[in-house]
DSSP file (Angstrom, degrees, kcal/mol; ACC not computed):
  #  RESIDUE AA STRUCTURE BP1 BP2  ACC     N-H-->O    O-->H-N    N-H-->O    O-->H-N    TCO  KAPPA ALPHA  PHI   PSI    X-CA   Y-CA   Z-CA
    1    1 A M     >        0   0    0      0, 0.0     4,-2.3     0, 0.0     5,-0.2   0.000 360.0 360.0 360.0 -43.6   -4.7   -0.7   20.8
    2    2 A L  H  >  +     0   0    0      1,-0.2     4,-2.1     2,-0.2     5,-0.1   0.889 360.0  49.3 -62.9 -39.2   -4.3   -3.4   18.2
    3    3 A I  H  > S+     0   0    0      2,-0.2     4,-2.7     1,-0.2    -1,-0.2   0.912 109.9  51.1 -66.7 -42.5   -1.3   -4.9   20.0
    4    4 A L  H  > S+     0   0    0      1,-0.2     4,-2.7     2,-0.2    -2,-0.2   0.901 110.0  49.2 -62.3 -40.5   -3.1   -4.9   23.3
    5    5 A V  H  X S+     0   0    0     -4,-2.3     4,-2.4     2,-0.2    -1,-0.2   0.904 111.8  49.0 -66.0 -40.4   -6.1   -6.8   21.9
    6    6 A N  H  X S+     0   0    0     -4,-2.1     4,-2.3     2,-0.2    -2,-0.2   0.914 112.3  47.7 -64.9 -42.3   -3.8   -9.3   20.3
    7    7 A V  H  X S+     0   0    0     -4,-2.7     4,-2.8     2,-0.2     5,-0.2   0.922 112.0  50.5 -63.9 -43.2   -1.9   -9.8   23.5
    8    8 A F  H  X S+     0   0    0     -4,-2.7     4,-2.6     1,-0.2    -2,-0.2   0.910 111.0  49.0 -60.1 -42.9   -5.2  -10.2   25.4
    9    9 A A  H  X S+     0   0    0     -4,-2.4     4,-1.9     2,-0.2    -2,-0.2   0.904 113.8  45.6 -64.8 -41.6   -6.4  -12.8   22.9
   10   10 A I  H  X S+     0   0    0     -4,-2.3     4,-2.4     2,-0.2    -2,-0.2   0.930 114.6  47.0 -67.9 -45.4   -3.2  -14.8   23.1
   11   11 A V  H  X S+     0   0    0     -4,-2.8     4,-2.7     1,-0.2     5,-0.2   0.910 112.8  49.4 -64.1 -41.3   -3.1  -14.7   26.9
   12   12 A S  H  X S+     0   0    0     -4,-2.6     4,-2.3    -5,-0.2    -1,-0.2   0.865 110.3  51.6 -67.0 -33.8   -6.8  -15.6   27.2
   13   13 A A  H  X S+     0   0    0     -4,-1.9     4,-2.4    -5,-0.2    -2,-0.2   0.914 112.0  46.0 -66.4 -42.1   -6.2  -18.5   24.8
   14   14 A I  H  X S+     0   0    0     -4,-2.4     4,-2.1     2,-0.2    -2,-0.2   0.935 114.9  46.6 -65.7 -45.5   -3.3  -19.8   26.8
   15   15 A L  H  <>S+     0   0    0     -4,-2.7     5,-2.6     1,-0.2     6,-1.0   0.874 113.4  49.2 -65.0 -36.7   -5.2  -19.4   30.1
   16   16 A F  H ><5S+     0   0    0     -4,-2.3     3,-1.2    -5,-0.2    -1,-0.2   0.910 110.4  50.7 -67.4 -41.4   -8.3  -21.1   28.6
   17   17 A Y  H 3<5S+     0   0    0     -4,-2.4    -2,-0.2     1,-0.3    -1,-0.2   0.865 111.4  47.3 -64.0 -37.0   -6.2  -24.0   27.3
   18   18 A T  T 3<5S-     0   0    0     -4,-2.1    -1,-0.3    -5,-0.2    -2,-0.2   0.371 113.6-120.8 -86.6   5.8   -4.6  -24.5   30.7
   19   19 A K  T < 5S+     0   0    0     -3,-1.2    -3,-0.2    -5,-0.1    -2,-0.1   0.747  77.3 125.6  62.9  27.6   -8.1  -24.4   32.3
   20   20 A M  S   <S+     0   0    0     -5,-2.6     2,-0.3    -6,-0.2    -4,-0.2   0.690  72.3  32.3 -87.3 -20.4   -7.1  -21.4   34.5
   21   21 A I  S    S-     0   0    0     -6,-1.0    -2,-0.1    -9,-0.1    -1,-0.0  -0.886  87.9-104.0-130.5 164.5  -10.0  -19.3   33.2
   22   22 A R     >  -     0   0    0     -2,-0.3     4,-0.7     1,-0.1    -2,-0.1  -0.313  40.6-102.7 -78.4 169.9  -13.6  -19.9   32.1
   23   23 A P  H  > S+     0   0    0      0, 0.0     4,-2.6     0, 0.0     5,-0.2   0.736 107.1  77.6 -69.0 -22.2  -14.5  -19.8   28.4
   24   24 A E  H  > S+     0   0    0      1,-0.2     4,-2.7     2,-0.2     5,-0.2   0.917  94.1  45.9 -59.6 -48.0  -16.1  -16.4   28.5
   25   25 A P  H  > S+     0   0    0      0, 0.0     4,-2.7     0, 0.0    -1,-0.2   0.890 113.5  51.4 -62.1 -35.9  -12.9  -14.3   28.6
   26   26 A F  H  X S+     0   0    0     -4,-0.7     4,-2.2     2,-0.2    -2,-0.2   0.940 113.1  43.5 -64.2 -46.0  -11.5  -16.4   25.8
   27   27 A F  H  X S+     0   0    0     -4,-2.6     4,-2.5     2,-0.2    -1,-0.2   0.865 113.0  52.8 -68.6 -35.4  -14.6  -15.9   23.6
   28   28 A L  H  X S+     0   0    0     -4,-2.7     4,-2.6    -5,-0.2     5,-0.2   0.939 110.9  46.9 -62.9 -46.5  -14.7  -12.2   24.5
   29   29 A G  H  X S+     0   0    0     -4,-2.7     4,-2.5     1,-0.2    -2,-0.2   0.890 112.3  50.8 -61.3 -39.3  -11.1  -11.8   23.4
   30   30 A S  H  X S+     0   0    0     -4,-2.2     4,-2.7     2,-0.2    -2,-0.2   0.911 111.1  47.6 -65.8 -42.3  -11.7  -13.7   20.2
   31   31 A L  H  X S+     0   0    0     -4,-2.5     4,-2.5     2,-0.2    -2,-0.2   0.915 113.2  47.7 -65.6 -42.4  -14.8  -11.6   19.4
   32   32 A I  H  X S+     0   0    0     -4,-2.6     4,-2.6     2,-0.2     5,-0.2   0.925 113.2  49.0 -63.1 -43.2  -12.8   -8.4   20.1
   33   33 A W  H  X S+     0   0    0     -4,-2.5     4,-2.6    -5,-0.2     5,-0.2   0.935 112.6  46.7 -62.5 -46.6   -9.9   -9.6   18.0
   34   34 A M  H  X S+     0   0    0     -4,-2.7     4,-2.4     1,-0.2    -1,-0.2   0.895 112.7  50.8 -63.5 -39.3  -12.2  -10.6   15.1
   35   35 A G  H  X S+     0   0    0     -4,-2.5     4,-2.1    -5,-0.2    -2,-0.2   0.925 113.1  44.3 -64.1 -44.9  -14.0   -7.3   15.2
   36   36 A L  H  X S+     0   0    0     -4,-2.6     4,-2.8     2,-0.2     5,-0.3   0.912 113.9  49.4 -66.6 -42.0  -10.8   -5.3   15.2
   37   37 A M  H  X S+     0   0    0     -4,-2.6     4,-2.5    -5,-0.2     5,-0.3   0.921 112.0  48.8 -64.1 -42.0   -9.2   -7.3   12.4
   38   38 A A  H  X>S+     0   0    0     -4,-2.4     4,-2.0    -5,-0.2     5,-2.0   0.898 113.6  47.2 -63.3 -39.6  -12.4   -7.0   10.3
   39   39 A S  I  <>S+     0   0    0     -4,-2.1     5,-2.7     3,-0.2    -2,-0.2   0.912 117.0  41.8 -70.8 -40.5  -12.5   -3.3   10.8
   40   40 A F  I  <5S+     0   0    0     -4,-2.8    -2,-0.2     1,-0.2    -1,-0.2   0.844 125.4  33.8 -74.7 -32.8   -8.8   -2.7   10.1
   41   41 A W  I  <5S+     0   0    0     -4,-2.5    -2,-0.2    -5,-0.3    -3,-0.2   0.712 136.3   8.4 -96.8 -21.7   -8.6   -5.1    7.1
   42   42 A Y  I  X5S+     0   0    0     -4,-2.0     4,-2.2    -5,-0.3     5,-0.3   0.727 122.2  43.7-124.8 -60.6  -12.0   -4.7    5.5
   43   43 A F  I  ><S+     0   0    0     -5,-2.0     4,-2.3     1,-0.2     5,-0.2   0.927 115.2  44.0 -65.3 -49.5  -14.4   -2.0    6.8
   44   44 A L  H  ><S+     0   0    0     -5,-2.7     4,-2.6    -6,-0.2     5,-0.2   0.940 115.7  46.1 -64.6 -48.6  -12.0    1.0    7.1
   45   45 A P  H  > S+     0   0    0      0, 0.0     4,-2.9     0, 0.0     5,-0.2   0.935 115.3  47.0 -60.9 -42.9  -10.2    0.4    3.8
   46   46 A N  H  X S+     0   0    0     -4,-2.2     4,-2.2     1,-0.2    -2,-0.2   0.900 112.5  50.5 -64.3 -38.8  -13.5   -0.1    1.9
   47   47 A N  H  X S+     0   0    0     -4,-2.3     4,-1.2    -5,-0.3    -1,-0.2   0.923 114.5  43.3 -63.8 -44.2  -15.0    3.0    3.6
   48   48 A I  H  X S+     0   0    0     -4,-2.6     4,-1.8     1,-0.2     3,-0.3   0.936 116.0  46.9 -67.2 -47.0  -12.0    5.2    2.7
   49   49 A Y  H  < S+     0   0    0     -4,-2.9    -2,-0.2    -5,-0.2    -1,-0.2   0.835 111.3  51.3 -67.5 -32.7  -11.7    3.9   -0.9
   50   50 A N  H  < S+     0   0    0     -4,-2.2    -1,-0.2    -5,-0.2    -2,-0.2   0.776 112.6  45.7 -75.9 -25.4  -15.4    4.2   -1.6
   51   51 A K  H  < S+     0   0    0     -4,-1.2     2,-0.5    -3,-0.3    -2,-0.2   0.814  97.0  79.6 -85.0 -32.1  -15.5    7.8   -0.4
   52   52 A A    ><  -     0   0    0     -4,-1.8     3,-0.6     1,-0.1     4,-0.3  -0.654  62.5-156.5 -86.7 125.4  -12.4    9.2   -2.2
   53   53 A D  G >> S+     0   0    0     -2,-0.5     3,-1.4     1,-0.2     4,-1.0   0.784  88.4  71.1 -67.2 -27.1  -12.8   10.0   -5.9
   54   54 A T  G >4 S+     0   0    0      1,-0.3     3,-0.5     2,-0.2    -1,-0.2   0.868  95.0  52.2 -58.9 -37.5   -9.1    9.6   -6.4
   55   55 A F  G <4 S+     0   0    0     -3,-0.6    -1,-0.3     1,-0.2    -2,-0.2   0.616 107.9  52.8 -76.8 -10.9   -9.3    5.8   -6.0
   56   56 A K  G <4 S+     0   0    0     -3,-1.4    -1,-0.2    -4,-0.3    -2,-0.2   0.616  89.5  98.6 -96.1 -16.0  -12.1    5.6   -8.6
   57   57 A D    <<  -     0   0    0     -4,-1.0     2,-0.5    -3,-0.5    15,-0.0  -0.303  69.3-132.2 -72.2 155.1  -10.2    7.5  -11.4
   58   58 A K        -     0   0    0     -2,-0.0    15,-0.4     2,-0.0     2,-0.3  -0.944  27.2-160.8-106.8 129.5   -8.4    5.8  -14.2
   59   59 A F        -     0   0    0     -2,-0.5     2,-0.4    13,-0.1    13,-0.2  -0.807  13.7-159.4-114.3 150.3   -4.9    7.2  -14.7
   60   60 A I  E     -A   71   0A   0     11,-2.6    11,-2.9    -2,-0.3     2,-0.4  -0.998  12.9-159.9-124.6 132.4   -2.4    7.0  -17.6
   61   61 A I  E     -A   70   0A   0     -2,-0.4     2,-0.4     9,-0.2     9,-0.2  -0.927   3.8-165.9-117.6 139.4    1.3    7.6  -17.0
   62   62 A H  E     -A   69   0A   0      7,-3.0     7,-2.8    -2,-0.4     2,-0.5  -0.970   3.9-160.3-122.6 136.6    3.8    8.6  -19.6
   63   63 A F  E     +A   68   0A   0     -2,-0.4     2,-0.3     5,-0.2     5,-0.2  -0.975  23.3 156.3-115.4 125.7    7.6    8.5  -19.2
   64   64 A N        -     0   0    0      3,-2.2    -2,-0.0    -2,-0.5     0, 0.0  -0.808  57.0 -89.9-136.2-178.1    9.8   10.6  -21.5
   65   65 A D  S    S+     0   0    0     -2,-0.3    16,-0.1     1,-0.2     3,-0.1   0.757 122.2  41.2 -66.9 -23.8   13.3   12.1  -21.4
   66   66 A A  S    S-     0   0    0      1,-0.2    15,-1.0    14,-0.1     2,-0.3   0.829 122.1 -27.6 -93.6 -35.0   12.1   15.3  -19.8
   67   67 A A  E     - B   0  80A   0     13,-0.2    -3,-2.2    14,-0.1     2,-0.5  -0.952  55.8 -94.1-165.5 176.2    9.5   14.2  -17.2
   68   68 A V  E     -AB  63  79A   0     11,-2.8    11,-2.8    -2,-0.3     2,-0.5  -0.965  38.3-162.0-108.4 127.6    6.9   11.8  -15.8
   69   69 A V  E     -AB  62  78A   0     -7,-2.8    -7,-3.0    -2,-0.5     2,-0.5  -0.956   8.2-172.2-118.6 124.2    3.4   12.8  -16.8
   70   70 A L  E     +AB  61  77A   0      7,-2.8     7,-3.0    -2,-0.5     2,-0.3  -0.962  16.5 174.0-113.6 127.9    0.3   11.4  -15.0
   71   71 A E  E     +AB  60  76A   0    -11,-2.9   -11,-2.6    -2,-0.5     5,-0.2  -0.957  15.7 167.6-137.3 153.6   -3.1   12.2  -16.5
   72   72 A N  E >   - B   0  75A   0      3,-2.8     3,-1.1    -2,-0.3   -13,-0.1  -0.789  59.3 -76.0-142.4-170.8   -6.7   11.4  -16.1
   73   73 A E  T 3  S+     0   0    0    -15,-0.4     3,-0.1     1,-0.2   -14,-0.1   0.682 127.7  52.6 -69.0 -15.3   -9.9   12.9  -17.5
   74   74 A R  T 3  S-     0   0    0      1,-0.3     2,-0.3     0, 0.0    -1,-0.2   0.581 122.6 -67.5 -95.3 -11.2   -9.7   15.9  -15.2
   75   75 A G  E <   -B   72   0A   0     -3,-1.1    -3,-2.8     2,-0.0     2,-0.3  -0.989  49.5 -88.4 157.0-164.6   -6.2   17.0  -16.0
   76   76 A E  E     -B   71   0A   0     -2,-0.3     2,-0.4    -5,-0.2    -5,-0.3  -0.966  14.9-148.3-144.3 158.8   -2.5   16.1  -15.8
   77   77 A M  E     -B   70   0A   0     -7,-3.0    -7,-2.8    -2,-0.3     2,-0.5  -0.997  12.9-158.0-129.7 134.4    0.5   16.4  -13.5
   78   78 A V  E     -B   69   0A   0     -2,-0.4     2,-0.5    -9,-0.2    -9,-0.2  -0.952   5.8-171.4-117.4 129.2    4.1   16.7  -14.7
   79   79 A W  E     -B   68   0A   0    -11,-2.8   -11,-2.8    -2,-0.5     2,-0.1  -0.982  19.4-137.0-118.8 121.7    7.1   15.8  -12.5
   80   80 A Q  E >   -B   67   0A   0     -2,-0.5     3,-1.9   -13,-0.2     4,-0.4  -0.426  27.5-112.6 -69.3 152.3   10.6   16.7  -13.8
   81   81 A W  G >  S+     0   0    0    -15,-1.0     3,-1.4     1,-0.3    -1,-0.1   0.802 113.6  65.8 -59.7 -30.5   13.1   13.9  -13.3
   82   82 A N  G 3  S+     0   0    0      1,-0.3    -1,-0.3     3,-0.0   -15,-0.0   0.630  87.6  70.2 -71.0 -10.0   15.1   16.0  -10.8
   83   83 A R  G <  S+     0   0    0     -3,-1.9     2,-0.3     2,-0.0    -1,-0.3   0.739  86.5  80.0 -73.1 -23.1   12.1   15.9   -8.4
   84   84 A F    <   -     0   0    0     -3,-1.4    14,-0.3    -4,-0.4     3,-0.1  -0.684  57.1-171.2 -90.7 137.5   12.7   12.2   -7.7
   85   85 A S        -     0   0    0     12,-3.0     2,-0.3     1,-0.3    13,-0.2   0.791  66.1 -24.4 -96.2 -32.4   15.5   11.2   -5.3
   86   86 A K  E     -C   97   0B   0     11,-1.2    11,-2.8    13,-0.1    -1,-0.3  -0.969  55.2-135.5-164.6 171.8   15.5    7.4   -5.9
   87   87 A F  E     -C   96   0B   0     41,-0.6     2,-0.4    -2,-0.3     9,-0.2  -0.970   8.5-162.3-138.3 158.0   13.5    4.5   -7.2
   88   88 A F  E     -C   95   0B   0      7,-2.4     7,-3.6    -2,-0.3     2,-0.5  -0.996  10.2-146.3-138.4 139.4   12.9    1.0   -6.0
   89   89 A E  E     +C   94   0B   0     -2,-0.4     5,-0.2     5,-0.2    -2,-0.0  -0.940  17.2 179.4-112.4 124.8   11.5   -2.0   -8.0
   90   90 A S        -     0   0    0      3,-2.7     3,-0.2    -2,-0.5    -2,-0.0  -0.622  49.0 -89.7-108.8 174.5    9.4   -4.6   -6.3
   91   91 A P  S    S+     0   0    0      0, 0.0     3,-0.1     0, 0.0    -2,-0.0   0.802 123.9  20.1 -57.6 -29.8    7.8   -7.6   -8.0
   92   92 A H  S    S+     0   0    0      1,-0.1    16,-2.4    15,-0.0    17,-0.3   0.492 123.5  39.5-119.0  -5.0    4.6   -5.8   -8.8
   93   93 A F  E     - D   0 107B   0     14,-0.2    -3,-2.7    -3,-0.2     2,-0.5  -0.958  58.8-134.4-144.1 157.1    5.5   -2.1   -8.7
   94   94 A F  E     -CD  89 106B   0     12,-2.5    12,-3.0    -2,-0.3     2,-0.6  -0.981  27.4-153.9-104.3 127.1    8.0    0.7   -9.4
   95   95 A H  E     -CD  88 105B   0     -7,-3.6    -7,-2.4    -2,-0.5     2,-0.7  -0.916   6.7-165.4-105.1 114.5    8.3    3.0   -6.4
   96   96 A L  E     -CD  87 104B   0      8,-3.3     8,-2.5    -2,-0.6     2,-0.4  -0.897  12.0-151.2-103.8 114.1    9.5    6.5   -7.4
   97   97 A Y  E     -CD  86 103B   0    -11,-2.8   -12,-3.0    -2,-0.7   -11,-1.2  -0.709  24.4-178.8 -93.8 130.8   10.6    8.4   -4.3
   98   98 A F  S    S-     0   0    0      4,-2.7     2,-0.2    -2,-0.4     5,-0.2   0.854  79.5 -28.3 -83.5 -45.7   10.4   12.2   -4.0
   99   99 A D  S    S-     0   0    0      3,-1.6    -1,-0.3   -15,-0.1     3,-0.3  -0.798  87.9 -66.7-151.1-167.0   12.0   12.1   -0.5
  100  100 A A  S    S+     0   0    0     -2,-0.2     3,-0.1     1,-0.2    -3,-0.0   0.768 132.1  29.3 -64.8 -25.7   12.2    9.6    2.4
  101  101 A K  S    S+     0   0    0      1,-0.1     2,-0.5    -4,-0.0    -1,-0.2   0.513 111.4  67.7-113.0  -7.4    8.5    9.9    3.2
  102  102 A S        +     0   0    0     -3,-0.3    -4,-2.7     2,-0.0    -3,-1.6  -0.959  56.5 151.5-121.4 126.7    6.9   10.6   -0.2
  103  103 A F  E     -D   97   0B   0     -2,-0.5     2,-0.4    -6,-0.3    -6,-0.2  -0.950  33.7-134.8-147.9 168.1    6.7    8.3   -3.1
  104  104 A F  E     -D   96   0B   0     -8,-2.5    -8,-3.3    -2,-0.3     2,-0.5  -0.989  18.1-145.0-128.2 131.8    4.7    7.4   -6.1
  105  105 A I  E     -D   95   0B   0     -2,-0.4   -10,-0.2   -10,-0.2   -12,-0.0  -0.868   9.8-168.7-105.8 128.8    3.8    3.8   -7.0
  106  106 A V  E     -D   94   0B   0    -12,-3.0   -12,-2.5    -2,-0.5     2,-0.1  -0.962  20.3-136.7-114.4 114.3    3.5    2.7  -10.6
  107  107 A P  E     -D   93   0B   0      0, 0.0   -14,-0.2     0, 0.0     3,-0.2  -0.385   3.4-150.1 -71.1 149.0    2.0   -0.8  -11.1
  108  108 A K    >   +     0   0    0    -16,-2.4     3,-1.8     1,-0.2   -15,-0.1   0.374  66.4 108.8 -94.6   2.1    3.5   -3.2  -13.6
  109  109 A D  T 3  S+     0   0    0    -17,-0.3    -1,-0.2     1,-0.3   -16,-0.0   0.866  85.3  31.6 -51.1 -50.3    0.3   -4.9  -14.4
  110  110 A N  T 3  S+     0   0    0     -3,-0.2     2,-0.4     2,-0.0    -1,-0.3   0.094  96.4 108.3-100.8  22.9   -0.2   -3.6  -18.0
  111  111 A M    <   -     0   0    0     -3,-1.8     2,-0.1     4,-0.0    -3,-0.0  -0.846  62.1-135.9-101.7 134.1    3.5   -3.3  -18.9
  112  112 A G     >  -     0   0    0     -2,-0.4     4,-2.4     1,-0.1     5,-0.2  -0.415  28.7-108.6 -76.8 163.2    5.1   -5.7  -21.3
  113  113 A E  H  > S+     0   0    0      1,-0.2     4,-2.1     2,-0.2     5,-0.1   0.865 119.5  52.7 -63.8 -36.1    8.5   -7.1  -20.5
  114  114 A D  H  > S+     0   0    0      2,-0.2     4,-2.4     1,-0.2    -1,-0.2   0.919 110.1  47.7 -64.8 -43.1   10.2   -4.9  -23.2
  115  115 A F  H  > S+     0   0    0      2,-0.2     4,-2.9     1,-0.2    -2,-0.2   0.909 110.3  52.3 -64.9 -41.0    8.6   -1.8  -21.8
  116  116 A R  H  X S+     0   0    0     -4,-2.4     4,-2.5     2,-0.2    -1,-0.2   0.914 110.0  49.2 -59.2 -43.0    9.7   -2.8  -18.2
  117  117 A H  H  X S+     0   0    0     -4,-2.1     4,-1.9     2,-0.2    -2,-0.2   0.926 113.2  46.0 -63.7 -44.4   13.3   -3.2  -19.4
  118  118 A E  H  X S+     0   0    0     -4,-2.4     4,-2.3     1,-0.2    -2,-0.2   0.890 112.4  51.4 -64.6 -39.1   13.3    0.2  -21.2
  119  119 A L  H  X S+     0   0    0     -4,-2.9     4,-3.0     2,-0.2     5,-0.2   0.894 106.8  53.4 -66.5 -39.4   11.7    1.8  -18.1
  120  120 A R  H  X S+     0   0    0     -4,-2.5     4,-2.7     1,-0.2    -1,-0.2   0.930 110.5  47.9 -58.0 -45.2   14.4    0.3  -15.8
  121  121 A G  H  X S+     0   0    0     -4,-1.9     4,-2.1     2,-0.2    -2,-0.2   0.909 112.7  47.6 -62.4 -42.5   17.0    1.8  -18.1
  122  122 A L  H  X S+     0   0    0     -4,-2.3     4,-2.8     2,-0.2     5,-0.3   0.909 113.0  48.6 -65.2 -42.3   15.3    5.2  -18.1
  123  123 A L  H  X>S+     0   0    0     -4,-3.0     4,-2.7     1,-0.2     5,-2.1   0.899 111.9  48.9 -66.0 -40.1   14.9    5.2  -14.4
  124  124 A N  H  <5S+     0   0    0     -4,-2.7    -1,-0.2    -5,-0.2    -2,-0.2   0.886 115.4  45.3 -63.7 -37.7   18.5    4.2  -13.8
  125  125 A Q  H  <5S+     0   0    0     -4,-2.1    -2,-0.2    -5,-0.2    -1,-0.2   0.916 123.8  31.6 -71.3 -44.0   19.6    6.9  -16.2
  126  126 A K  H  <5S+     0   0    0     -4,-2.8    -3,-0.2    -5,-0.1    -2,-0.2   0.819 138.2  11.4 -88.7 -32.8   17.4    9.7  -14.8
  127  127 A I  T  <5S-     0   0    0     -4,-2.7    -3,-0.2    -5,-0.3    -4,-0.1   0.805  82.1-157.9-112.0 -50.8   17.1    8.9  -11.1
  128  128 A G      <       0   0    0     -5,-2.1   -41,-0.6     1,-0.2    -3,-0.1  -0.050 360.0 360.0  81.3 165.6   19.6    6.2  -10.1
  129  129 A K              0   0    0    -43,-0.2    -1,-0.2    -5,-0.1    -5,-0.1   0.442 360.0 360.0 -96.0 360.0   19.2    4.0   -7.1
């Protein structure tokens, strides 16, 4: 649906520019495009994030030689290192993969450079790339 609306908006813009159609289809396509983009980029994510308690919790993660421990005020979850199949590092996150479709993202925001270096070494040792 999103692709069709984008194609309609582009085609109506081209036709409007070449004076083959009146301005109404172009403005209709523009309004539909703006409405869909606003709903996909703003309204739906805010609606989902505001309803789910998981996105409001504060988490603490611990890495040790035996496992990865994620905890909040309601409890904790422990993953042994053998549960992870690989990891990937992006500029702002460590992505820890369980399998091809399941992964866990660890933000680097509050990590010092020394801790990041030690964590890279631990991840290479325990998971590998």
